[in-house]
C-alpha positions as CSV (number, residue, x, y, z in Angstrom):
1,Q,9.6,9.4,-47.5
2,V,10.7,12.2,-44.6
3,Q,13.2,11.3,-42.3
4,L,14.6,13.7,-39.3
5,V,17.3,12.2,-37.2
6,E,18.3,14.1,-34.0
7,S,21.9,13.9,-32.3
8,G,23.9,16.2,-29.6
9,G,21.6,14.9,-26.2
10,G,23.9,13.8,-23.5
11,L,24.3,14.6,-19.9
12,V,25.5,18.4,-18.9
13,Q,25.8,20.3,-15.2
14,P,23.3,22.8,-14.8
15,G,24.6,26.0,-16.3
16,G,26.4,23.9,-19.0
17,S,25.8,24.0,-22.8
18,L,24.7,21.2,-25.4
19,R,23.8,21.7,-29.5
20,L,21.2,19.7,-30.6
21,S,21.5,18.7,-34.4
22,C,18.4,17.5,-36.6
23,A,19.1,16.0,-40.0
24,A,16.5,15.6,-42.7
25,S,16.2,13.9,-46.0
26,G,13.6,13.1,-48.5
27,T,12.1,16.9,-48.1
28,I,12.6,20.1,-49.8
29,F,14.0,21.2,-46.4
30,S,14.1,24.8,-47.4
31,I,10.7,25.1,-47.7
32,N,9.9,23.4,-44.4
33,T,9.1,25.4,-41.1
34,M,11.3,23.1,-38.5
35,A,10.7,23.0,-35.0
36,W,11.9,21.3,-31.5
37,H,9.8,19.9,-28.9
38,R,10.5,17.9,-25.9
39,Q,8.8,15.5,-23.3
40,T,9.0,14.4,-20.1
41,P,8.2,10.7,-19.2
42,G,4.0,11.0,-18.3
43,N,3.6,14.7,-19.6
44,Q,2.6,15.8,-23.1
45,R,4.8,16.9,-24.9
46,E,5.8,20.1,-25.4
47,W,7.0,23.3,-27.5
48,V,9.9,25.0,-27.3
49,A,10.9,26.9,-30.8
50,T,10.0,27.1,-34.3
51,I,12.1,28.5,-37.3
52,T,10.0,29.5,-40.5
53,S,11.5,28.8,-44.2
54,G,12.4,32.8,-43.8
55,G,14.3,32.2,-40.7
56,S,11.7,34.1,-38.3
57,T,11.9,32.3,-35.2
58,D,9.8,31.9,-31.7
59,Y,10.1,30.7,-28.8
60,A,8.7,29.2,-25.3
61,N,8.7,31.8,-22.4
62,S,10.7,28.9,-20.3
63,V,13.6,28.7,-23.0
64,K,13.6,32.4,-23.9
65,G,16.9,33.9,-23.9
66,R,18.9,30.6,-23.5
67,F,18.0,28.5,-26.4
68,T,18.2,29.4,-30.0
69,I,17.4,27.5,-32.9
70,S,18.9,28.0,-36.5
71,R,19.0,26.0,-39.8
72,D,21.5,25.5,-42.5
73,N,19.2,25.0,-45.7
74,A,22.9,23.4,-47.6
75,K,23.1,21.0,-45.0
76,N,19.3,20.3,-44.0
77,T,19.9,20.6,-40.9
78,V,18.4,22.4,-38.1
79,Y,19.9,23.2,-34.8
80,L,19.3,23.8,-31.0
81,Q,22.0,25.6,-29.2
82,M,20.8,25.2,-25.4
83,N,22.8,27.8,-22.7
84,S,22.6,28.2,-19.2
85,L,20.5,24.8,-19.0
86,K,18.4,23.8,-15.4
87,P,17.3,20.8,-14.3
88,E,13.8,21.2,-15.7
89,D,14.8,20.9,-19.1
90,T,15.8,17.4,-18.6
91,A,13.9,15.8,-21.4
92,V,13.6,13.8,-24.8
93,Y,13.7,16.5,-27.1
94,Y,12.1,15.9,-30.8
95,C,13.2,17.5,-34.2
96,N,9.6,18.4,-36.3
97,S,9.2,19.2,-39.8
98,Y,6.1,20.5,-41.2
99,S,5.5,21.4,-44.7
100,P,1.5,22.2,-46.3
101,L,2.4,19.4,-49.0
102,A,4.2,16.9,-47.2
103,G,2.5,17.4,-43.7
104,H,4.2,17.0,-39.8
105,Y,6.9,14.5,-39.7
106,W,9.0,14.0,-36.3
107,G,12.1,12.5,-35.5
108,Q,13.1,9.9,-32.9
109,G,14.2,11.7,-30.4
110,T,17.4,12.2,-28.6
111,Q,17.6,12.4,-24.6
112,V,19.0,15.4,-22.6
113,T,19.5,15.2,-19.1
114,V,21.0,18.2,-17.0
115,S,21.8,17.0,-13.6
116,S,25.0,17.5,-10.7
């Protein structure tokens, strides 16, 4: 059973930074494509960033240049470094894992609030 546990969310002022972590278990982490998504109340979940097993990354236009996704295969963990945060980045952030063998899995989410 694949399990994903996010951490690192919290309250931060506009312009501040946070680093989210997502620890995976029950899967061959190194072969998985990992992604971060986010969701605000009443809205659909929105893709934020992806990192492939080979380390290639891609970002939503709304976060490009401010967020960085990375992974540490030795720790089975994916990170999302978020800089220059804006109030519109406020959301619950979800970690997603995908492999052709296991399919998609989601974490429970971690709340990020950007407010003064």
